[in-house]
C-alpha positions in Angstrom: -12.1 173.2 163.0 -13.3 175.4 160.2 -9.8 176.6 159.5 -8.4 173.1 159.3 -11.1 172.0 156.8 -10.4 175.1 154.6 -6.8 174.2 154.6 -7.7 170.6 153.9 -9.3 171.5 150.6 -6.7 174.1 149.8 -3.8 171.8 150.4 -5.4 169.1 148.4 -5.3 171.3 145.3 -2.2 173.3 146.1 0.3 170.8 144.6 -1.5 170.9 141.2 0.5 173.4 139.1 -1.0 172.5 135.7 2.4 171.2 134.5 2.8 167.4 134.0 4.7 165.5 136.5 4.7 164.2 140.1 2.5 165.7 142.8 2.6 164.9 146.6 -0.9 165.1 148.0 0.1 165.5 151.7 -3.5 165.9 152.9 -5.0 163.0 151.0 -5.6 161.2 154.3 -8.6 163.5 155.0 -10.2 162.3 151.8 -9.6 158.6 151.8 -12.3 156.0 151.4 -10.8 152.7 152.3 -7.6 152.2 150.4 -8.3 154.9 147.8 -9.2 158.5 147.7 -12.9 159.4 147.7 -14.1 159.6 144.0 -15.2 163.2 144.1 -11.9 164.4 145.5 -9.8 162.4 142.9 -12.1 163.7 140.1 -11.6 167.2 141.4 -7.8 166.8 141.3 -8.0 165.7 137.6 -10.5 168.6 136.8 -8.2 171.1 138.6 -5.2 169.8 136.6 -7.1 170.4 133.3 -8.1 173.9 134.4 -4.7 174.9 135.5 -3.0 173.4 132.5 -5.4 175.4 130.2 -6.7 178.4 132.2 -8.7 179.9 129.3 -11.2 177.0 129.0 -14.9 177.8 128.7 -17.3 176.4 131.3 -17.5 172.7 132.0 -20.5 171.0 130.5 -19.8 167.3 130.9 -17.3 164.7 131.9 -16.4 161.0 131.7 -14.3 159.7 134.6 -12.8 156.2 134.9 -11.7 155.1 138.4 -9.0 152.6 137.4 -6.9 152.0 140.5 -6.3 153.2 144.1 -5.1 156.8 144.5 -3.1 157.9 147.5 -0.5 160.6 148.3 2.1 160.0 145.7 0.7 160.6 142.2 1.6 162.0 138.8 -0.6 164.2 136.7 -1.0 164.8 133.0 -3.4 166.9 130.8 -3.8 167.5 127.1 -6.2 169.1 124.7 -7.7 166.4 122.5 -9.6 168.8 120.3 -10.3 172.6 120.4 -13.1 173.9 118.1 -14.8 177.3 117.9 -17.1 176.7 120.9 -16.1 173.3 122.3 -12.8 172.1 123.9 -12.2 168.6 124.9 -9.5 167.8 127.4 -8.1 164.6 128.8 -6.4 164.5 132.2 -5.0 161.6 134.1 -3.8 160.6 137.5 -1.0 158.0 137.6 0.2 156.0 140.6 3.4 153.9 140.8 1.8 151.1 138.7 0.3 153.3 135.9 -3.0 155.0 135.2 -5.2 155.3 138.3 -7.8 157.7 137.0 -8.6 158.9 133.4 -11.0 161.7 132.8 -12.4 163.3 129.6 -13.7 166.8 130.1 -16.1 168.7 127.8 -15.9 172.5 128.0 -18.2 174.6 125.8 -19.2 178.2 125.4 -22.8 179.2 125.8 -24.8 179.5 122.6 -28.1 181.0 121.6 -30.6 178.3 122.5 -32.5 176.5 119.8 -34.3 174.2 122.3 -35.3 175.0 125.8 -36.6 172.5 128.4 -36.2 172.7 132.1 -35.3 169.6 134.0 -38.1 167.9 135.9 -38.3 168.9 139.6 -37.5 166.1 142.0 -40.3 163.9 143.2 -41.3 163.9 146.9 -39.5 167.2 147.7 -38.1 166.8 151.2 -38.5 170.4 152.4 -35.6 172.7 153.2 -32.5 171.1 154.7 -32.8 173.2 157.9 -36.0 171.2 158.7 -34.4 167.8 158.0 -32.5 165.8 160.7 -28.7 165.3 160.5 -27.5 161.9 159.4 -23.7 161.8 160.0 -23.8 162.0 163.8 -22.4 158.5 164.3 -19.6 156.4 162.7 -19.1 156.8 159.0 -16.4 157.2 156.3 -13.8 159.6 157.6 -13.9 161.8 154.4 -17.6 162.5 155.1 -17.0 163.1 158.8 -14.1 165.5 158.0 -15.6 167.4 155.1 -19.4 167.1 154.7 -22.6 167.8 156.5 -25.5 165.5 155.5 -29.2 165.7 156.3 -32.1 163.2 155.7 -34.1 163.8 152.6 -36.3 160.7 152.6 -39.2 159.6 154.7 -37.9 156.9 157.0 -41.3 155.2 157.0 -41.5 155.1 153.2 -40.3 152.3 151.0 -37.1 153.9 149.5 -36.4 151.0 147.2 -32.9 151.3 145.7 -32.5 155.0 146.2 -30.3 157.0 148.6 -31.1 160.7 148.8 -29.6 163.3 151.2 -29.1 167.0 151.6 -25.4 167.6 151.5 -23.0 170.5 151.8 -19.3 171.0 152.5 -18.7 171.7 156.1 -17.2 175.1 155.5 -18.1 177.8 153.0 -15.0 178.3 151.0 -13.7 179.7 147.7 -14.2 176.7 145.4 -15.9 177.8 142.1 -19.4 176.4 141.5 -18.4 173.6 139.1 -15.5 172.4 141.2 -17.9 172.2 144.1 -20.3 170.0 142.0 -17.4 167.7 141.0 -16.3 167.4 144.6 -19.9 166.7 145.9 -21.4 164.9 143.0 -20.2 161.4 144.1 -20.8 161.8 147.8 -23.8 159.5 148.2 -23.4 155.7 148.5 -24.9 153.8 145.6 -28.6 153.1 145.7 -27.8 149.4 145.4 -26.6 149.5 149.0 -30.2 149.5 150.1 -31.0 146.2 148.3 -27.8 144.2 149.1 -28.7 140.8 150.5 -25.6 140.8 152.7 -23.0 143.3 153.7 -20.0 143.8 151.4 -17.8 146.4 150.0 -18.8 148.7 147.1 -16.6 150.5 144.6 -17.3 153.1 141.9 -15.9 152.1 138.5 -16.8 155.1 136.4 -18.8 158.3 136.5 -20.3 160.2 133.6 -22.1 163.5 134.2 -23.5 166.6 132.6 -23.3 170.0 134.3 -26.7 171.7 133.8 -26.0 174.9 135.8 -22.3 175.9 135.7 -22.9 179.1 137.7 -25.0 177.5 140.4 -25.1 179.2 143.8 -27.4 177.2 146.1 -28.5 178.8 149.4 -26.1 178.1 152.3 -24.2 175.6 150.1 -26.9 172.9 150.3 -27.6 170.5 147.5 -30.0 167.6 147.3 -28.0 164.6 146.1 -29.5 161.3 144.9 -28.1 157.9 143.8 -30.6 155.4 142.4 -29.9 151.9 141.1 -31.5 151.5 137.7 -30.4 147.8 137.4 -28.4 145.6 139.7 -27.1 142.1 138.9 -23.9 140.1 138.2 -22.0 142.0 140.9 -22.6 145.4 139.2 -25.2 148.2 139.6 -26.0 150.9 137.1 -26.7 154.1 139.0 -28.2 157.4 138.1 -26.7 160.3 140.1 -28.5 163.6 140.3 -28.2 166.9 142.2 -30.6 169.8 142.8 -30.1 173.2 144.4 -32.1 174.4 147.4 -34.8 175.7 145.0 -35.3 172.3 143.3 -33.4 173.2 140.1 -31.4 170.3 138.8 -27.7 171.1 138.4 -26.1 167.8 137.7 -27.2 164.7 135.8 -25.0 161.6 135.8 -24.6 157.8 135.4 -22.2 155.5 137.2 -21.3 151.8 137.2 -20.6 150.4 140.7 -19.1 147.1 141.7 -21.1 145.3 144.4 -19.0 142.8 146.3 -19.8 140.2 148.9 
C-alpha cells in the first residue's frame, strides 16, 4: 500500500514539465473530492508548475488561490512571472479545463532578509497533546482522497463545545520526498470548513478561494504530523469566512490562511 501511495503523489506531479500546455493527470482519481480534485492537490499542481517553470525561485512566502471550476484528469497549465524584484518574485500559474480557467493562483516568493521586527506566532489554545496519544478519526467512511492519502487523529475534546471549529492532527500516509512547502500546500486545505459544525441541515460545501502565508518554509515536523484547524469566523448568506491554520508537532505555527466557502443546502 505504501508503494502505491508514493506513486500516487509522484504520478500526480510527473506530467508537470514547467512548459505551458496540456497535461494528463492519470492518477487524479485518487485525489478527487466529488466532481473536482481536492483543493490542496490542485493547488499543489499549480505550485509545482510555477516552481518547474522557474526553478531558481526563492522560498514561497504566500499565495492567493482561486478555485474557479472543477478539475479532473485533462487539464492545461500555464505560468508566468508577473514581477521580479531584488528580493521578491511574484508568479501567476493557472489550471485550465476544456471550458477555460479552472484554478488561478498568485504565488509570492521572497528571499530572507535581516529582520527589523520579530514576533512569534501565538501557540494554539487547548493543546491536544501529541498525535500518538490521540484517537484516529478516519476509520470509517469518508472522502476517498483522505482515505487514500491521509491519516487523521482527533485534536479536540469530544465533550467540549467546539463551536464552528474543526481541528485534527494530520499527516500524509507515507513519508515521501515532497519538499516542506509542497507538503504544506498539499495538506493545508485538508480539514472540512468549521461551518460544517453549525449547519442546520446537511448539504454540500465547496471552497471558493484560499489565501495563506507560509511562516516556516523549512518546517520539518516530527513524524510528519501537523495540527490543522479550520474555524468559521462568520457564516451567513450561503457563505462562510474561514481561518485556516497549521502548527507543527512542537506547537509552532507554520501556516496562516483565510478561505471563503460556499455552504449549500
